KOLBALO-940115 format. One record per residue: x, y, z of N, C-alpha, C, O in turn. Coordinates in steps of 0.02 Angstrom, whole numbers. Example, Ala and Ser with C-alpha at 12.3 -4.5 7.8 and 13.67 -1.06 7.14 Angstrom:
2
    n.c1    n.c2    n.c3   ca.c1   ca.c2   ca.c3    c.c1    c.c2    c.c3    o.c1    o.c2    o.c3
     660    -284     390     615    -225     390     660    -165     390     712    -166     423
     642    -112     354     684     -53     357     645       2     394     670      57     402
***
This chain:
259
    n.c1    n.c2    n.c3   ca.c1   ca.c2   ca.c3    c.c1    c.c2    c.c3    o.c1    o.c2    o.c3
   -1546    2526    -313   -1607    2521    -352   -1668    2523    -307   -1719    2553    -324
   -1664    2490    -250   -1721    2489    -204   -1738    2559    -180   -1796    2577    -175
   -1686    2598    -164   -1699    2666    -140   -1729    2709    -196   -1772    2751    -183
   -1706    2699    -257   -1733    2737    -313   -1806    2719    -326   -1847    2762    -338
   -1821    2654    -325   -1890    2632    -337   -1937    2657    -283   -1996    2667    -295
   -1911    2667    -223   -1952    2692    -168   -1974    2764    -179   -2018    2789    -144
   -1943    2798    -228   -1964    2866    -245   -2031    2867    -282   -2062    2920    -288
   -2052    2810    -307   -2117    2805    -341   -2170    2790    -288   -2164    2742    -250
   -2221    2831    -286   -2273    2824    -235   -2339    2802    -265   -2352    2816    -324
   -2380    2767    -227   -2446    2748    -253   -2484    2808    -279   -2486    2860    -247
   -2515    2800    -337   -2553    2854    -368   -2514    2899    -413   -2542    2943    -445
   -2447    2889    -417   -2406    2932    -459   -2419    2921    -534   -2441    2867    -555
   -2405    2973    -573   -2400    2966    -645   -2327    2950    -660   -2283    2991    -649
   -2316    2891    -686   -2248    2865    -697   -2233    2866    -772   -2265    2832    -811
   -2183    2906    -791   -2162    2911    -861   -2100    2867    -870   -2051    2874    -834
   -2103    2822    -918   -2047    2776    -931   -2013    2795    -997   -2046    2805   -1048
   -1947    2799    -995   -1909    2818   -1053   -1898    2760   -1101   -1920    2704   -1088
   -1864    2774   -1157   -1854    2724   -1208   -1913    2721   -1256   -1962    2757   -1248
   -1907    2677   -1305   -1960    2669   -1355   -1970    2595   -1370   -1922    2558   -1379
   -2032    2574   -1373   -2052    2505   -1389   -2005    2454   -1356   -2012    2442   -1296
   -1959    2425   -1393   -1914    2374   -1364   -1842    2397   -1361   -1795    2357   -1364
   -1833    2463   -1354   -1766    2491   -1351   -1757    2532   -1288   -1796    2578   -1275
   -1706    2516   -1250   -1684    2555   -1191   -1740    2564   -1140   -1751    2619   -1114
   -1776    2510   -1124   -1829    2514   -1074   -1800    2499   -1005   -1756    2457    -998
   -1825    2532    -953   -1797    2524    -885   -1821    2460    -851   -1858    2463    -802
   -1800    2402    -877   -1825    2338    -853   -1803    2322    -782   -1844    2298    -742
   -1740    2334    -765   -1717    2319    -697   -1755    2361    -646   -1771    2337    -592
   -1768    2424    -663   -1807    2467    -618   -1877    2440    -609   -1903    2438    -553
   -1909    2419    -664   -1977    2394    -660   -1980    2331    -617   -2027    2322    -578
   -1930    2288    -622   -1929    2228    -580   -1926    2247    -506   -1959    2217    -464
   -1886    2297    -490   -1882    2319    -420   -1948    2350    -398   -1969    2340    -341
   -1979    2388    -442   -2043    2418    -425   -2096    2364    -413   -2138    2371    -368
   -2093    2310    -451   -2138    2254    -440   -2124    2221    -373   -2171    2201    -338
   -2061    2214    -355   -2044    2185    -290   -2072    2227    -233   -2094    2200    -182
   -2072    2293    -241   -2095    2337    -188   -2171    2342    -184   -2197    2366    -134
   -2205    2321    -236   -2278    2319    -234   -2313    2385    -246   -2373    2390    -234
   -2277    2435    -270   -2308    2501    -282   -2361    2496    -337   -2348    2467    -390
   -2420    2525    -325   -2474    2518    -374   -2514    2581    -382   -2493    2636    -362
   -2573    2574    -412   -2619    2629    -426   -2585    2682    -469   -2596    2742    -458
   -2545    2661    -517   -2505    2707    -557   -2540    2726    -621   -2581    2689    -648
   -2523    2785    -646   -2539    2805    -714   -2476    2798    -755   -2426    2830    -740
   -2477    2756    -806   -2419    2744    -848   -2421    2792    -907   -2468    2793    -946
   -2369    2833    -913   -2363    2883    -966   -2300    2869   -1006   -2245    2871    -979
   -2309    2856   -1071   -2252    2844   -1114   -2273    2853   -1186   -2331    2840   -1203
   -2227    2874   -1228   -2244    2883   -1298   -2265    2816   -1328   -2318    2811   -1360
   -2224    2764   -1318   -2242    2696   -1339   -2226    2649   -1282   -2170    2651   -1255
   -2274    2608   -1263   -2264    2561   -1207   -2247    2492   -1235   -2270    2473   -1289
   -2207    2455   -1197   -2186    2389   -1219   -2187    2338   -1163   -2233    2336   -1122
   -2135    2297   -1160   -2131    2242   -1112   -2133    2267   -1040   -2167    2238    -999
   -2096    2320   -1026   -2093    2346    -957   -2162    2367    -932   -2180    2354    -875
   -2200    2400    -976   -2268    2420    -958   -2315    2361    -952   -2359    2361    -909
   -2306    2311    -995   -2350    2253    -993   -2342    2214    -928   -2391    2188    -901
   -2281    2211    -902   -2270    2179    -837   -2307    2216    -782   -2339    2184    -739
   -2304    2281    -782   -2338    2321    -730   -2413    2314    -736   -2448    2308    -686
   -2439    2316    -798   -2511    2309    -809   -2534    2240    -787   -2584    2233    -752
   -2498    2188    -809   -2518    2120    -793   -2516    2106    -718   -2556    2066    -693
   -2471    2139    -683   -2466    2130    -611   -2518    2170    -572   -2521    2166    -511
   -2558    2209    -608   -2611    2248    -576   -2586    2311    -542   -2619    2337    -497
   -2529    2336    -564   -2501    2396    -532   -2520    2461    -567   -2507    2515    -541
   -2552    2456    -625   -2569    2515    -665   -2644    2523    -667   -2681    2477    -685
   -2667    2582    -649   -2739    2598    -651   -2758    2630    -717   -2813    2620    -742
   -2712    2669    -745   -2728    2709    -805   -2668    2710    -852   -2610    2710    -829
   -2681    2709    -917   -2628    2709    -968   -2636    2769   -1014   -2691    2783   -1037
   -2580    2803   -1026   -2579    2858   -1075   -2520    2846   -1122   -2463    2859   -1106
   -2536    2820   -1181   -2485    2805   -1231   -2519    2801   -1299   -2579    2790   -1303
   -2480    2810   -1353   -2510    2805   -1419   -2498    2736   -1449   -2522    2722   -1504
   -2460    2692   -1414   -2448    2624   -1439   -2428    2581   -1380   -2388    2601   -1338
   -2456    2520   -1378   -2438    2473   -1325   -2429    2405   -1358   -2478    2370   -1372
   -2367    2386   -1370   -2355    2323   -1405   -2283    2303   -1405   -2240    2337   -1376
   -2269    2248   -1439   -2202    2218   -1440   -2175    2213   -1511   -2139    2166   -1527
   -2193    2261   -1553   -2169    2265   -1621   -2183    2200   -1659   -2241    2180   -1663
   -2133    2167   -1686   -2143    2107   -1728   -2172    2049   -1688   -2198    2002   -1717
   -2168    2053   -1621   -2194    1999   -1579   -2268    2008   -1563   -2298    1967   -1527
   -2299    2060   -1590   -2371    2068   -1583   -2389    2118   -1529   -2347    2153   -1503
   -2453    2119   -1513   -2479    2164   -1461   -2454    2142   -1392   -2438    2084   -1382
   -2452    2189   -1346   -2433    2172   -1277   -2488    2129   -1247   -2545    2153   -1239
   -2474    2067   -1229   -2528    2020   -1213   -2569    2038   -1151   -2630    2032   -1153
   -2537    2060   -1097   -2575    2073   -1036   -2614    2138   -1042   -2670    2143   -1016
   -2585    2188   -1075   -2623    2250   -1086   -2684    2235   -1130   -2739    2259   -1116
   -2674    2196   -1183   -2729    2180   -1228   -2785    2144   -1191   -2844    2159   -1200
   -2766    2097   -1149   -2815    2059   -1111   -2854    2103   -1063   -2915    2101   -1061
   -2817    2142   -1024   -2850    2183    -972   -2890    2240   -1003   -2941    2260    -976
   -2865    2267   -1058   -2902    2321   -1091   -2968    2295   -1121   -3020    2328   -1116
   -2965    2236   -1151   -3025    2208   -1182   -3077    2189   -1130   -3137    2186   -1145
   -3055    2176   -1068   -3100    2157   -1014   -3121    2218    -971   -3156    2211    -922
   -3098    2277    -992   -3116    2337    -955   -3086    2342    -886   -3114    2375    -842
   -3028    2310    -876   -2996    2309    -810   -2946    2366    -801   -2915    2371    -748
   -2938    2407    -851   -2889    2461    -847   -2917    2522    -884   -2950    2514    -936
   -2904    2581    -858   -2928    2642    -890   -2878    2663    -944   -2818    2666    -932
   -2904    2678   -1003   -2861    2700   -1058   -2881    2771   -1077   -2938    2785   -1096
   -2833    2816   -1072   -2843    2885   -1097   -2816    2887   -1167   -2755    2881   -1178
   -2860    2897   -1215   -2839    2895   -1285   -2788    2951   -1300   -2800    3009   -1286
   -2731    2931   -1327   -2678    2978   -1344   -2653    2964   -1415   -2662    2909   -1442
   -2624    3014   -1445   -2587    3007   -1507   -2519    3040   -1497   -2506    3071   -1446
   -2476    3033   -1546   -2411    3067   -1542   -2422    3142   -1534   -2385    3175   -1497
   -2473    3169   -1568   -2486    3241   -1564   -2506    3262   -1494   -2479    3311   -1467
   -2554    3227   -1464   -2578    3247   -1398   -2524    3241   -1345   -2519    3283   -1301
   -2482    3189   -1350   -2428    3181   -1302   -2375    3236   -1312   -2351    3266   -1264
   -2357    3247   -1375   -2305    3297   -1389   -2327    3367   -1368   -2289    3403   -1336
   -2388    3387   -1386   -2412    3454   -1369   -2424    3460   -1294   -2413    3513   -1265
   -2447    3406   -1261   -2456    3409   -1189   -2391    3420   -1152   -2388    3459   -1105
   -2338    3385   -1174   -2273    3393   -1143   -2244    3463   -1158   -2214    3494   -1114
   -2253    3486   -1218   -2228    3553   -1236   -2264    3607   -1196   -2233    3657   -1176
   -2328    3597   -1184   -2365    3646   -1144   -2336    3649   -1073   -2326    3704   -1046
   -2322    3591   -1044   -2294    3590    -977   -2224    3621    -976   -2207    3657    -929
   -2184    3608   -1027   -2117    3638   -1031   -2121    3714   -1036   -2077    3749   -1010
   -2173    3738   -1069   -2182    3811   -1076   -2215    3842   -1015   -2223    3903   -1012
   -2235    3801    -966   -2268    3828    -907   -2340    3849    -921   -2366    3893    -887
   -2371    3818    -971   -2439    3836    -991   -2487    3779    -974   -2467    3722    -964
   -2551    3796    -971   -2602    3745    -957   -2619    3704   -1018   -2646    3649   -1012
   -2605    3729   -1078   -2619    3693   -1140   -2578    3725   -1196   -2551    3779   -1189
   -2576    3690   -1251   -2549    3718   -1314   -2596    3697   -1370   -2621    3641   -1371
   -2608    3742   -1418   -2651    3726   -1474   -2612    3691   -1529   -2553    3703   -1539
   -2647    3647   -1565   -2616    3613   -1622   -2669    3590   -1671   -2728    3585   -1652
   -2651    3576   -1732   -2700    3557   -1784   -2720    3484   -1782   -2770    3465   -1813
   -2683    3441   -1747   -2700    3371   -1744   -2769    3359   -1716   -2794    3398   -1675
   -2801    3305   -1738   -2867    3283   -1717   -2924    3321   -1751   -2981    3300   -1747
   -2909    3377   -1784   -2962    3413   -1819   -2993    3367   -1872   -2957    3336   -1911
   -3059    3363   -1874   -3092    3321   -1922   -3095    3248   -1904   -3114    3206   -1945
   -3075    3231   -1841   -3079    3161   -1818   -3130    3154   -1762   -3157    3204   -1739
   -3142    3093   -1740   -3188    3080   -1685   -3153    3077   -1617   -3185    3065   -1566
   -3087    3088   -1616   -3050    3083   -1553   -3077    3129   -1499   -3078    3109   -1440
   -3098    3191   -1514   -3124    3234   -1460   -3185    3205   -1425   -3200    3224   -1369
   -3220    3158   -1457   -3279    3129   -1423   -3259    3083   -1366   -3298    3073   -1320
   -3198    3055   -1369   -3175    3012   -1314   -3127    3050   -1268   -3105    3023   -1218
   -3110    3111   -1286   -3067    3153   -1244   -3099    3222   -1237   -3075    3271   -1266
   -3153    3227   -1198   -3187    3292   -1191   -3144    3345   -1157   -3161    3404   -1159
   -3089    3324   -1126   -3044    3373   -1095   -3002    3410   -1148   -2972    3461   -1132
   -3000    3385   -1209   -2965    3418   -1264   -3016    3462   -1300   -3059    3437   -1335
   -3010    3527   -1290   -3060    3575   -1314   -3041    3604   -1382   -2983    3603   -1403
   -3091    3631   -1416   -3080    3668   -1477   -3074    3742   -1460   -3117    3770   -1427
   -3020    3773   -1483   -3010    3845   -1470   -2999    3881   -1536   -2981    3852   -1587
   -3011    3947   -1534   -3003    3988   -1594   -2943    4034   -1588   -2934    4067   -1537
   -2903    4035   -1639   -2846    4081   -1642   -2874    4153   -1647   -2910    4168   -1695
   -2859    4197   -1598   -2887    4264   -1599   -2862    4307   -1656   -2891    4360   -1670
   -2809    4286   -1690   -2780    4326   -1744   -2805    4303   -1813   -2821    4345   -1855
   -2808    4237   -1824   -2828    4213   -1890   -2900    4187   -1892   -2929    4181   -1946
   -2928    4172   -1833   -2994    4143   -1831   -2994    4068   -1843   -3047    4036   -1844
   -2935    4039   -1854   -2928    3967   -1866   -2942    3929   -1802   -2922    3951   -1748
   -2975    3871   -1807   -2988    3828   -1750   -2930    3779   -1740   -2902    3753   -1788
   -2914    3766   -1677   -2863    3717   -1658   -2886    3677   -1598   -2931    3698   -1561
   -2856    3619   -1589   -2868    3580   -1529   -2821    3605   -1474   -2762    3618   -1486
   -2848    3611   -1413   -2808    3634   -1355   -2790    3573   -1313   -2831    3545   -1278
   -2726    3553   -1318   -2703    3494   -1282   -2680    3512   -1211   -2637    3555   -1203
   -2710    3480   -1160   -2691    3496   -1091   -2619    3478   -1076   -2592    3431   -1105
   -2588    3516   -1032   -2519    3503   -1013   -2512    3435    -978   -2557    3414    -942
   -2456    3402    -991   -2441    3337    -960   -2378    3344    -918   -2326    3365    -943
   -2383    3327    -855   -2324    3331    -812   -2320    3269    -767   -2361    3263    -721
   -2273    3224    -779   -2268    3163    -738   -2242    3177    -668   -2204    3225    -658
   -2261    3135    -621   -2233    3140    -554   -2162    3112    -552   -2118    3140    -520
   -2152    3057    -587   -2087    3023    -588   -2070    3003    -659   -2113    2980    -696
   -2006    3013    -679   -1981    2988    -743   -1924    2940    -729   -1881    2953    -688
   -1924    2883    -764   -1870    2834    -757   -1842    2821    -827   -1878    2801    -872
   -1777    2832    -834   -1744    2829    -900   -1682    2785    -894   -1639    2798    -852
   -1678    2734    -935   -1617    2693    -938   -1572    2719    -993   -1595    2732   -1048
   -1508    2727    -977   -1462    2758   -1025   -1399    2714   -1032   -1384    2674    -988
   -1363    2722   -1088   -1301    2685   -1096   -1246    2707   -1048   -1206    2666   -1025
   -1244    2772   -1033   -1190    2797    -990   -1213    2860    -954   -1250    2901    -982
   -1192    2867    -891   -1207    2927    -852   -1149    2938    -804   -1108    2894    -793
   -1147    2998    -775   -1099    3009    -721   -1136    3010    -654   -1197    3007    -653
   -1099    3013    -600   -1128    3006    -534   -1169    3067    -512   -1205    3064    -462
   -1163    3122    -549   -1203    3181    -534   -1271    3179    -569   -1317    3216    -550
   -1278    3136    -620   -1342    3131    -654   -1341    3152    -726   -1392    3145    -760
   -1285    3179    -752   -1281    3192    -823   -1282    3126    -861   -1252    3077    -838
   -1318    3123    -917   -1326    3059    -951   -1327    3068   -1027   -1349    3120   -1052
   -1303    3018   -1062   -1304    3016   -1135   -1353    2963   -1158   -1351    2906   -1134
   -1396    2981   -1205   -1445    2934   -1232   -1420    2898   -1294   -1442    2843   -1310
   -1373    2929   -1330   -1342    2901   -1390   -1395    2885   -1443   -1402    2828   -1464
   -1430    2936   -1464   -1479    2928   -1517   -1545    2900   -1492   -1551    2880   -1434
   -1595    2897   -1538   -1661    2871   -1522   -1687    2902   -1457   -1698    2868   -1407
   -1695    2968   -1458   -1708    3006   -1397   -1778    2997   -1369   -1788    3004   -1309
   -1825    2981   -1412   -1894    2976   -1389   -1916    3042   -1357   -1902    3096   -1384
   -1949    3037   -1300   -1968    3097   -1262   -1930    3101   -1196   -1952    3132   -1148
   -1872    3067   -1195   -1835    3061   -1132   -1810    3127   -1104   -1813    3138   -1044
   -1786    3170   -1148   -1761    3235   -1124   -1818    3276   -1094   -1809    3312   -1044
   -1877    3272   -1125   -1934    3311   -1100   -1958    3285   -1033   -1970    3325    -987
   -1967    3219   -1026   -1992    3193    -962   -1942    3203    -906   -1960    3210    -848
   -1877    3202    -924   -1825    3214    -873   -1831    3284    -844   -1822    3295    -784
   -1847    3332    -887   -1854    3401    -864   -1919    3413    -826   -1921    3454    -780
   -1972    3377    -845   -2038    3392    -818   -2054    3357    -753   -2092    3383    -712
   -2027    3298    -743   -2048    3257    -686   -2026    3289    -619   -1975    3322    -615
   -2067    3278    -570   -2049    3300    -503   -1989    3263    -476   -1949    3290    -438
   -1982    3199    -496   -1925    3157    -478   -1902    3120    -540   -1942    3085    -571
   -1839    3127    -559   -1812    3094    -617   -1758    3045    -596   -1711    3063    -561
   -1766    2982    -617   -1720    2929    -598   -1684    2904    -660   -1716    2886    -710
   -1618    2902    -658   -1577    2877    -712   -1548    2810    -692   -1517    2804    -639
   -1559    2758    -732   -1522    2696    -723   -1475    2690    -783   -1494    2704    -840
   -1414    2668    -770   -1362    2672    -822   -1324    2607    -828   -1310    2573    -779
   -1307    2590    -890   -1264    2532    -902   -1196    2540    -868   -1169    2493    -840
   -1170    2601    -871   -1107    2613    -836   -1105    2685    -811   -1133    2730    -841
   -1071    2694    -754   -1061    2759    -725    -989    2780    -733    -943    2740    -723
    -978    2843    -751    -911    2871    -759    -905    2933    -716    -953    2954    -684
    -846    2963    -716    -834    3020    -671    -864    3085    -696    -886    3126    -655
    -866    3096    -762    -891    3159    -788    -913    3150    -860    -895    3100    -892
    -952    3198    -887    -973    3193    -957    -914    3190   -1006    -922    3167   -1062
    -856    3214    -985    -798    3210   -1029    -779    3138   -1044    -745    3124   -1094
    -801    3091   -1001    -786    3020   -1011    -840    2983   -1051    -833    2923   -1063
    -893    3017   -1071    -947    2984   -1107    -925    2958   -1175    -940    2901   -1193
    -891    3001   -1213    -878    2985   -1283    -937    3005   -1326    -935    2995   -1387
    -990    3032   -1296   -1050    3053   -1331   -1075    3118   -1299   -1053    3137   -1245
   -1122    3150   -1332   -1153    3211   -1306   -1197    3194   -1247   -1233    3144   -1248
   -1196    3236   -1195   -1242    3229   -1139   -1311    3255   -1160   -1316    3311   -1185
   -1362    3215   -1149   -1430    3233   -1169   -1473    3253   -1109   -1521    3291   -1117
   -1457    3229   -1050   -1493    3244    -989   -1445    3277    -940   -1390    3250    -928
   -1464    3334    -912   -1421    3370    -865   -1436    3351    -793   -1492    3333    -776
   -1384    3356    -752   -1390    3334    -682   -1441    3374    -642   -1468    3349    -593
   -1455    3436    -662   -1500    3478    -622   -1571    3452    -619   -1608    3468    -573
   -1590    3410    -668   -1658    3383    -669   -1662    3312    -642   -1715    3281    -643
   -1606    3286    -616   -1603    3216    -596   -1603    3209    -520   -1566    3244    -485
   -1645    3164    -495   -1651    3151    -423   -1606    3095    -400   -1577    3098    -346
   -1601    3041    -440   -1563    2982    -420   -1530    2950    -480   -1557    2953    -536
   -1473    2920    -469   -1435    2884    -520   -1418    2815    -494   -1394    2808    -438
   -1430    2764    -535   -1415    2695    -515   -1375    2661    -570   -1395    2663    -628
   -1320    2630    -552   -1283    2590    -601   -1318    2523    -608   -1328    2488    -559
   -1337    2505    -670   -1376    2444    -682   -1354    2412    -747   -1389    2419    -798
   -1297    2377    -748   -1276    2342    -809   -1329    2291    -830   -1354    2253    -788
   -1346    2292    -893   -1398    2247    -916   -1468    2269    -896   -1515    2230    -900
   -1474    2331    -875   -1537    2355    -846   -1594    2363    -894   -1650    2374    -872
   -1582    2358    -960   -1636    2361   -1009   -1654    2293   -1036   -1705    2286   -1070
   -1615    2242   -1022   -1626    2175   -1049   -1693    2146   -1025   -1710    2153    -966
   -1730    2113   -1069   -1712    2089   -1136   -1725    2138   -1193   -1716    2119   -1251
   -1744    2200   -1178   -1745    2250   -1232   -1673    2270   -1246   -1628    2251   -1209
   -1662    2308   -1299   -1593    2323   -1319   -1568    2387   -1288   -1607    2429   -1264
   -1503    2395   -1288   -1472    2457   -1265   -1408    2469   -1304   -1354    2445   -1284
   -1414    2504   -1359   -1356    2520   -1401   -1309    2566   -1362   -1332    2612   -1329
   -1243    2553   -1366   -1207    2503   -1404   -1190    2441   -1364   -1146    2402   -1384
   -1222    2429   -1307   -1202    2376   -1262   -1229    2307   -1281   -1191    2258   -1278
   -1292    2302   -1301   -1319    2236   -1319   -1382    2246   -1361   -1417    2296   -1355
   -1396    2196   -1404   -1456    2199   -1446   -1517    2171   -1409   -1513    2148   -1353
   -1573    2174   -1443   -1635    2145   -1419   -1626    2069   -1411   -1598    2037   -1455
   -1651    2041   -1356   -1651    1969   -1346   -1719    1942   -1370   -1767    1937   -1332
   -1721    1926   -1434   -1784    1905   -1465   -1812    1842   -1433   -1872    1835   -1425
   -1768    1795   -1415   -1791    1732   -1386   -1826    1745   -1319   -1877    1713   -1304
   -1800    1792   -1280   -1831    1808   -1215   -1899    1841   -1224   -1946    1827   -1187
   -1904    1885   -1273   -1969    1918   -1287   -2020    1865   -1309   -2077    1866   -1286
   -1999    1820   -1353   -2044    1768   -1376   -2065    1722   -1319   -2122    1700   -1316
   -2019    1708   -1274   -2035    1667   -1215   -2090    1700   -1174   -2135    1666   -1149
   -2085    1766   -1166   -2137    1802   -1128   -2205    1796   -1162   -2255    1781   -1130
   -2206    1808   -1227   -2269    1806   -1264   -2300    1736   -1258   -2360    1730   -1246
   -2260    1685   -1267   -2286    1617   -1264   -2310    1598   -1194   -2360    1563   -1187
   -2275    1622   -1143   -2298    1609   -1074   -2366    1640   -1063   -2410    1610   -1031
   -2376    1701   -1087   -2441    1734   -1080   -2495    1697   -1118   -2551    1690   -1095
   -2478    1672   -1178   -2527    1635   -1218   -2547    1570   -1183   -2604    1547   -1192
   -2502    1541   -1144   -2518    1480   -1107   -2553    1494   -1041   -2568    1448   -1003
   -2565    1558   -1026   -2596    1576    -963   -2549    1572    -905   -2571    1564    -848
   -2484    1579    -918   -2433    1571    -866   -2401    1637    -846   -2344    1638    -823
   -2437    1692    -855   -2408    1756    -835   -2389    1758    -761   -2334    1782    -745
   -2431    1733    -714   -2411    1736    -643   -2344    1701    -630   -2303    1726    -591
   -2333    1644    -662   -2269    1609    -652   -2211    1648    -682   -2158    1653    -652
   -2223    1675    -742   -2170    1716    -774   -2153    1776    -730   -2095    1792    -720
   -2205    1809    -705   -2194    1867    -663   -2154    1850    -601   -2107    1886    -583
   -2170    1795    -569   -2135    1774    -508   -2060    1763    -523   -2018    1783    -483
   -2046    1732    -580   -1976    1720    -598   -1941    1785    -616   -1882    1795    -599
   -1977    1830    -651   -1948    1894    -672   -1930    1937    -612   -1877    1968    -611
   -1973    1938    -563   -1962    1980    -505   -1900    1957    -466   -1868    1997    -432
   -1884    1894    -471   -1825    1868    -437   -1760    1893    -467   -1709    1897    -433
   -1762    1910    -532   -1701    1930    -567   -1677    1997    -542   -1717    2042    -528
   -1612    2005    -536   -1583    2068    -514   -1566    2114    -572   -1562    2175    -563
   -1556    2087    -632   -1543    2126    -693   -1584    2098    -749   -1582    2124    -805
***
């Protein structure tokens, strides 16, 4: 895990796999916190506990996500605090801008047009998203710039030692970031010899993977189907610690954990 986390460099755009409180790369984030890597841009469709730890620790300079929270447990406390105090840069995103940005990068293009944001005020806070005209129909569309992360980290239920991995549903944008990132890191609940041993379809191919780490319990306290459910008590403990102003103590204890 230490060698894999060392692949993340200061200033990188770090894309984290999973969604909200499901299949988040928690063990990897703890190692990244131990190593002190910072000045990161956090890119994820929905950010949760893993991102809040990085933000609260001061390791994230910029956030690109359409949601940052803990579902039924409320907003992500450290992100909410630092965002309200202007201590972190937020690039306004929606599902549309993230999806079209990733698709543009997958297509090898600088942008892709889409109808989202038309008639809204979002372009006023994102001047890099331009209005373009379809040369055939004359219809106007928003031109979403391509998004390409430097590093992608994805926790999976099962992978082989070559880097093939199965997500087992709830794919999020994991397949896309695995293909696009300059370095893709897979952490897995269990490692097997080949995809034939998965029992499920392989969703990520070895050709796009830089490193593979076996990490049982590596998503805890978020869930990782079919291995374990969400640890609601642990999430609540985190929220309450932040409410008491005890994030530094919580962080110190979290960083000590190996899984």
